[in-house]
C-alpha positions in Angstrom: -37.5 51.9 -46.1 -38.0 54.6 -48.7 -39.1 54.6 -52.4 -38.0 53.2 -54.8 -36.8 50.3 -52.7 -38.5 47.0 -52.8 -40.0 47.0 -49.6 -41.5 50.7 -49.9 -42.9 49.5 -53.4 -44.4 46.2 -51.8 -46.1 48.0 -48.8 -47.5 50.7 -51.4 -48.9 47.6 -53.5 -50.4 46.1 -50.3 -51.9 49.5 -49.3 -53.5 50.0 -52.8 -55.0 46.3 -52.7 -56.4 46.8 -49.2 -57.8 50.0 -50.3 -59.7 48.2 -53.1 -61.3 45.7 -50.5 -58.7 42.8 -50.8 -57.0 41.2 -47.9 -53.4 41.3 -48.7 -50.4 39.6 -47.3 -47.0 40.3 -47.3 -45.4 36.8 -47.8 -42.4 37.5 -45.4 -39.5 35.4 -46.8 -37.1 36.0 -49.7 -37.7 32.4 -50.9 -41.5 32.8 -51.3 -43.0 33.5 -54.8 -44.9 35.9 -55.0 -44.1 38.4 -52.5 -47.7 39.5 -52.1 -50.9 37.3 -52.2 -54.4 39.1 -52.0 -58.2 38.0 -52.1 -61.4 39.3 -51.2 -64.5 37.5 -50.2 -66.6 39.6 -53.0 -64.0 39.0 -55.6 -63.7 35.8 -57.8 -59.9 36.8 -58.3 -56.9 36.5 -56.2 -53.6 38.3 -57.0 -50.2 36.9 -56.9 -47.5 39.6 -57.2 -43.8 39.7 -57.3 -42.4 42.8 -56.5 -39.0 44.5 -57.5 -37.7 47.4 -56.4 -34.7 49.9 -57.8 -31.8 48.4 -59.2 -28.9 49.5 -61.4 -30.4 47.4 -64.3 -34.0 47.3 -65.3 -33.4 44.7 -67.7 -32.1 42.3 -64.9 -35.0 43.3 -62.7 -37.6 42.6 -65.4 -36.0 39.3 -66.4 -35.8 38.1 -63.0 -39.3 39.1 -61.9 -40.9 37.3 -65.0 -38.7 34.1 -64.4 -39.7 34.1 -60.6 -43.2 34.5 -61.9 -43.0 31.6 -64.2 -41.3 29.3 -61.5 -44.1 30.2 -59.1 -47.0 29.6 -61.5 -48.8 26.4 -62.0 -49.6 25.3 -65.4 -53.4 26.0 -64.6 -52.5 29.5 -63.6 -52.0 30.8 -66.8 -55.5 31.9 -68.4 -57.2 31.4 -64.8 -60.5 32.9 -64.1 -59.5 32.8 -60.6 -55.7 33.8 -60.4 -54.4 37.0 -61.7 -50.5 36.8 -61.6 -48.5 40.6 -61.6 -45.2 42.1 -61.4 -44.8 45.2 -59.6 -42.0 47.9 -60.0 -41.6 51.4 -59.3 -42.8 53.8 -61.8 -39.6 55.8 -61.9 -35.9 55.2 -62.0 -33.5 58.2 -61.4 -36.3 60.5 -62.3 -37.3 58.7 -65.7 -39.9 56.3 -66.6 -37.3 53.8 -67.5 -39.0 50.6 -66.4 -42.1 51.5 -68.3 -39.8 52.2 -71.3 -38.0 48.9 -70.9 -41.3 46.8 -71.2 -41.6 47.8 -74.7 -38.8 45.7 -75.8 -38.9 43.0 -72.9 -42.7 42.3 -73.8 -41.6 41.3 -77.4 -43.1 38.4 -78.6 -46.3 38.5 -76.5 -44.6 37.4 -73.3 -47.1 39.1 -71.1 -50.4 38.1 -73.1 -48.8 34.3 -73.3 -48.5 34.4 -69.6 -51.7 36.5 -68.7 -49.3 38.7 -66.8 -50.0 42.0 -65.4 -47.9 45.0 -64.7 -48.2 47.3 -61.7 -46.2 50.4 -61.8 -46.0 52.0 -58.3 -45.6 55.9 -58.2 -43.6 57.6 -55.5 -46.9 58.7 -53.9 -48.0 55.3 -53.7 -50.3 55.3 -56.7 -50.6 52.1 -58.4 -51.3 51.9 -62.1 -52.4 48.5 -63.5 -51.6 47.5 -67.1 -53.7 44.5 -68.4 -51.3 42.1 -70.6 -53.0 43.3 -73.9 -51.8 47.2 -72.4 -48.4 45.8 -71.8 -48.3 44.4 -75.4 -49.9 47.8 -77.1 -47.2 50.0 -75.8 
């Protein structure tokens, strides 16, 4: 397991959430959506995160992740005060910020705001940057 493989990215997301006081759980099968679920006693919000790792085509990974989130969400999940859905990707691909650059075009039409979908970018050192739906749209 090494960055930017999906397992490493997922482990960094879990470690980050735990450091923020959440009880983060790795959903341990390829069939379950999302990959990570996290909640905390002192938080009114639970996180549901679909994680993707390195791939030759960031476009395919982005669309696959968004499709899986849509499939996994209930109609009540969008604009929920208690559920926060997100997609997580490695920050860099081949030393470039290609995933973040791709969201400029993938987010066209207000997709992230429409779904109230957050974006997590995971750095090689495990640092996690969270983008709100409005942050993604403003890029």
